[in-house]
C-alpha positions in Angstrom: -14.4 -4.0 19.3 -12.0 -6.5 20.0 -13.1 -9.5 19.3 -14.5 -7.7 16.0 -10.7 -6.7 14.9 -9.3 -9.8 15.9 -12.4 -11.7 13.3 -11.2 -9.2 10.5 -7.7 -10.1 11.5 -8.5 -14.0 10.8 -10.5 -13.5 8.0 -7.8 -11.3 5.8 -8.6 -9.7 2.6 -12.2 -10.9 3.3 -12.9 -8.3 5.9 -12.0 -6.2 3.1 -15.3 -4.1 3.7 -13.9 -3.4 7.4 -11.0 -0.9 6.3 -12.7 2.1 7.1 -14.3 1.3 10.6 -10.7 -0.4 11.1 -9.0 2.7 10.4 -11.5 5.0 12.5 -10.7 2.9 15.1 -6.8 3.6 15.1 -7.3 7.3 14.2 -10.4 8.0 17.4 -8.7 9.9 19.7 -11.4 8.5 22.2 -12.5 4.9 21.9 -15.4 3.1 22.7 -14.1 2.6 26.9 -13.1 6.2 27.3 -14.6 7.6 30.0 -15.1 10.9 31.8 -14.8 9.8 35.0 -12.2 8.5 34.4 -10.1 5.4 33.6 -7.9 1.9 34.7 -4.9 0.3 34.0 -7.3 -2.1 32.3 -8.7 0.3 30.3 -5.3 1.1 29.3 -4.4 -3.0 28.7 -7.6 -3.5 26.6 -7.6 -0.2 24.4 -3.3 -1.6 23.0 -5.0 -4.6 23.1 -7.8 -2.7 20.4 -5.1 -1.0 18.5 -2.9 -4.2 18.2 -5.7 -5.7 17.0 -7.0 -3.0 13.8 -3.4 -2.6 13.3 -3.0 -6.4 12.5 -6.3 -7.0 10.9 -5.1 -4.0 8.1 -2.0 -5.6 7.8 -3.7 -8.5 6.5 -6.1 -6.9 4.1 -3.2 -6.9 1.8 -1.3 -4.2 -0.7 -3.2 -1.0 -0.9 -6.2 -2.3 1.0 -5.5 -1.4 4.4 -4.2 1.7 4.0 
């Protein structure tokens, strides 16, 4: 998911179709790496990187596209 979000950020406005997915990822309380058995510090780091790329991708879509 992080790779897809990074790619969307690099694509800029061409990734507009991914906006709902990116917004959904940001809004999710429990994302793909959630585990009921616990988590490690690497999970937190990976999750923060995913959120960073999602925000960056949405900001690259242009006015009104990433909202």
